[in-house]
C-alpha positions in Angstrom: -52.1 172.0 -34.1 -48.8 170.3 -33.7 -47.9 172.7 -30.9 -51.1 171.9 -29.0 -50.5 168.1 -29.4 -47.0 168.5 -28.1 -48.3 170.4 -25.0 -50.9 167.8 -24.3 -48.3 165.0 -24.5 -46.0 166.9 -22.1 -48.9 167.4 -19.6 -49.8 163.7 -19.8 -46.2 162.8 -19.2 -45.7 164.9 -16.2 -49.1 164.1 -14.6 -48.7 160.4 -14.8 -49.0 158.7 -11.4 -46.9 155.7 -10.2 -48.4 152.2 -10.2 -48.6 150.2 -7.0 -48.5 146.4 -6.7 -52.0 144.9 -6.4 -53.7 147.6 -8.4 -56.5 146.3 -10.6 -55.7 146.0 -14.3 -58.5 145.9 -17.0 -57.6 143.3 -19.6 -59.6 141.7 -22.4 -60.3 138.0 -22.2 -58.7 135.5 -24.7 -61.7 135.4 -27.1 -62.2 139.1 -26.8 -58.6 139.8 -27.6 -58.8 137.5 -30.6 -61.8 139.4 -31.9 -60.1 142.8 -31.4 -57.0 141.5 -33.2 -59.1 140.2 -36.1 -61.1 143.4 -36.4 -58.0 145.6 -36.2 -56.3 143.6 -38.8 -59.3 143.8 -41.1 -59.5 147.5 -40.5 -55.8 147.9 -41.4 -56.2 145.9 -44.6 -59.3 147.9 -45.5 -57.5 151.2 -45.0 -54.5 150.1 -47.0 -56.8 148.8 -49.8 -58.5 152.2 -49.8 -55.1 154.0 -50.2 -54.2 151.6 -53.1 -57.5 152.3 -54.7 -57.0 156.1 -54.4 -53.5 155.8 -55.9 -54.7 153.8 -58.8 -57.7 156.1 -59.4 -55.6 159.3 -59.4 -52.6 157.9 -61.3 -54.0 155.3 -63.7 -57.7 155.8 -64.3 -57.5 159.5 -65.0 -55.0 158.8 -67.7 -57.5 156.4 -69.4 -60.8 158.1 -68.7 -61.4 161.7 -67.9 -62.3 161.4 -64.3 -61.8 163.8 -61.4 -59.3 163.1 -58.7 -60.6 161.7 -55.4 -59.4 162.4 -51.9 -58.8 159.6 -49.4 -62.1 160.4 -47.6 -64.0 160.0 -50.9 -62.1 156.8 -51.7 -63.0 155.4 -48.3 -66.6 156.2 -49.0 -66.5 154.4 -52.4 -64.8 151.4 -50.8 -67.5 151.2 -48.1 -70.3 151.5 -50.7 -68.7 148.7 -52.7 -68.5 146.5 -49.6 -72.2 147.1 -49.0 -73.1 146.2 -52.6 -71.0 143.0 -52.5 -72.6 142.0 -49.2 -76.0 142.5 -50.7 -75.0 140.4 -53.8 -73.7 137.6 -51.6 -76.9 137.6 -49.6 -79.0 137.4 -52.8 -76.8 134.5 -54.0 -77.4 132.7 -50.7 -81.1 133.3 -50.9 -81.3 132.1 -54.5 -79.4 129.0 -53.6 -81.9 128.2 -50.9 -84.8 128.8 -53.2 -83.4 126.6 -56.0 -82.6 123.8 -53.5 -85.1 124.1 -50.6 -84.1 122.1 -47.6 -80.8 120.9 -49.1 -78.6 123.0 -46.9 -78.2 122.6 -43.1 -76.4 124.9 -40.7 -73.0 123.8 -39.4 -71.6 126.4 -37.1 -71.1 129.6 -39.0 -71.4 127.9 -42.4 -73.7 125.6 -44.3 -73.3 122.2 -45.9 -75.4 119.9 -48.0 -77.8 117.8 -46.0 -76.8 114.7 -48.1 -73.3 114.9 -46.6 -74.7 114.0 -43.2 -75.4 110.5 -44.5 -71.7 110.2 -45.1 -71.3 109.5 -41.3 -73.6 106.5 -41.6 -71.8 105.3 -44.8 -68.4 105.6 -43.1 -69.6 103.6 -40.1 -71.1 100.8 -42.2 -67.9 100.7 -44.3 -65.5 100.4 -41.3 -67.8 97.8 -39.7 -67.5 95.7 -42.8 -63.7 96.1 -42.7 -63.7 95.2 -39.0 -65.6 92.0 -39.6 -63.2 91.0 -42.4 -60.1 91.7 -40.3 -61.4 89.8 -37.2 -62.3 86.8 -39.4 -58.8 87.0 -40.9 -57.1 87.2 -37.4 -59.1 84.2 -36.1 -57.8 82.1 -39.0 -54.2 83.3 -38.6 -53.4 82.9 -34.9 -54.9 86.2 -33.9 -52.6 88.2 -36.2 -53.9 90.9 -38.5 -52.6 91.6 -42.0 -49.1 93.0 -42.3 -50.2 96.3 -43.8 -53.3 98.0 -45.3 -52.3 96.8 -48.8 -52.8 93.1 -48.1 -54.7 91.3 -50.8 -56.2 89.0 -48.0 -58.7 91.8 -47.5 -60.6 93.4 -50.4 -58.9 96.6 -51.6 -62.2 98.4 -51.6 -62.5 97.8 -47.8 -59.0 99.3 -47.2 -60.1 102.5 -48.8 -62.4 105.2 -47.5 -65.8 105.3 -49.2 -66.0 108.2 -51.7 -62.4 109.6 -51.7 -60.6 106.2 -51.8 -58.0 107.3 -49.3 -56.7 104.4 -47.2 -57.2 104.1 -43.4 -54.3 104.7 -41.1 -53.2 101.2 -40.1 -50.9 100.2 -37.2 -48.9 97.0 -37.8 -48.0 94.5 -35.2 -51.3 94.6 -33.3 -52.9 91.3 -32.3 -56.5 90.3 -31.9 -57.2 90.9 -28.2 -60.5 91.0 -26.4 -59.1 92.4 -23.2 -56.5 95.0 -24.2 -58.1 97.3 -26.7 -55.3 98.6 -28.9 -56.0 100.9 -31.9 -55.6 99.0 -35.1 -56.8 101.6 -37.6 -58.6 104.9 -37.9 -59.9 107.3 -40.6 -57.6 109.8 -42.3 -57.7 113.6 -41.8 -60.0 114.2 -44.8 -63.1 113.3 -42.7 -62.5 116.0 -40.1 -61.6 116.0 -36.4 -64.0 113.2 -35.4 -62.9 109.9 -36.8 -64.0 106.3 -36.6 -61.5 104.1 -34.9 -61.2 100.3 -34.9 -59.7 98.6 -31.9 -57.9 95.2 -31.6 -61.1 93.5 -30.3 -63.1 94.6 -33.3 -65.0 97.3 -31.6 -65.5 100.7 -33.3 -65.7 104.1 -31.7 -65.9 107.7 -33.0 -63.3 109.8 -31.3 -61.8 113.2 -31.6 -58.3 113.3 -33.2 -56.8 114.6 -29.9 -58.3 111.5 -28.1 -56.8 109.2 -30.7 -53.4 110.8 -30.4 -53.6 110.5 -26.6 -54.4 106.8 -26.8 -51.6 106.2 -29.3 -49.1 107.9 -27.0 -50.3 105.8 -24.1 -50.0 102.6 -26.2 -46.5 103.5 -27.4 -45.4 104.2 -23.8 -46.8 100.9 -22.6 -45.1 99.1 -25.5 -41.7 100.7 -24.9 -42.0 99.9 -21.1 -42.8 96.2 -21.9 -39.9 96.0 -24.3 -37.5 97.5 -21.8 -38.6 95.0 -19.1 -38.1 92.1 -21.6 -34.6 93.3 -22.4 -33.8 93.5 -18.6 
């Protein structure tokens, strides 16, 4: 067997043809390559787990219980059977959850979440609108300046905190009340996900992706540094 394998390798080595520039190359796309990597990693872990199971069975279990030894092929079959049983159990659990709480779960991508959590978006919006109103009223009474930080007692401490988890909003100091230049004053923390409510310096509120927020903050920082450099000149 080894001799035949060696002969095949030698034939393949001597019969290989040179590659020329411009020849077509078959490659997987980005998403396809990620799937292949994930599947290959899962397969590798599964095979290693099978080997560990076989070793434990043949070296430990037979010392405790009078069981016959298993080969790697039989161990692999047992692991596949267990995987099918666990998949069936998880499916039954999901079905039981849906029967016990009908209509309480909604699809969100590949997973599910409680329908009641959808109302959190409305609750978050109402909360940040109340905070915006309080901050704008404060700025109008203090020469268009907002509080120094998000711990100021001039605003209710409950408004400074997110509804539910009580985590404080990300607050940017030094921003003035401005109806023309909309600077970011505060935005929600990372616990709410990638889409967050943002309050601008004119009191308006938008729901943006975190990458959009970061891009706006970089632009604002660049404009601030440029203005500061011109003032120093």
